[in-house]
Residue, then its C-alpha position, 0 to 999 in steps of 0.5 A: x636375858x634383858x636386851x640393852x637399851x640407848x638413851x639418845x639424847x638432842x639438846x639446844x646448849x648456849x653455854x657448853x662450859x656451864x653445861x659440862x661442870x654443873x649437868x656432864x660431870x656429876x651425871x657421868x658419875x651417876x650414869x658410870x654407877x648405875x652401869x651405864x656406858x658413854x657411846x658418843x657425844x657429838x656437838x656436830x653429828x653427820x645428818x644423813x637426812x631431815x632437819x637437826x635444830x640440835x648442838x648436843x647429841x649423846x648416846x649412852x647404853x645401859x644393860x637393860x630397861x630397868x636400869x635406865x628407869x631406876x636412874x632416871x627416876x632417882x631422888x640422886x638425879x633429880x635436880x641435875x634433870x630439873x637443872x638440865x631441863x630449866x636452866x641448862x638447855x634451851x629445849x631437846x629430845x630424850x628417847x629410849x631404843x631397845x637394842x635389836x634382837x635379830x630373832x625378833x626381826x620383821 
């Protein structure tokens, strides 16, 4: 059975209202259609260790890696991705983490 995958995003956003309207609302609709579940979004997460340069962090759960890649590489998402990267954020990170499988524990 495929493992769920978590997409963790960290971004610096200058205008939250513009980001919400131009990216947040339409991308949420796409994510729901892709079978994703929005786990969390926080402008000020609690930092236990290290330095944090971002003012928006998200965690999104996908049922499997293929679902993430299909959505992320889709023509439907392409204009939103471009807008997020070039206009709506001032840098950031986006990573995929496979859910922990106890059978494969260290």
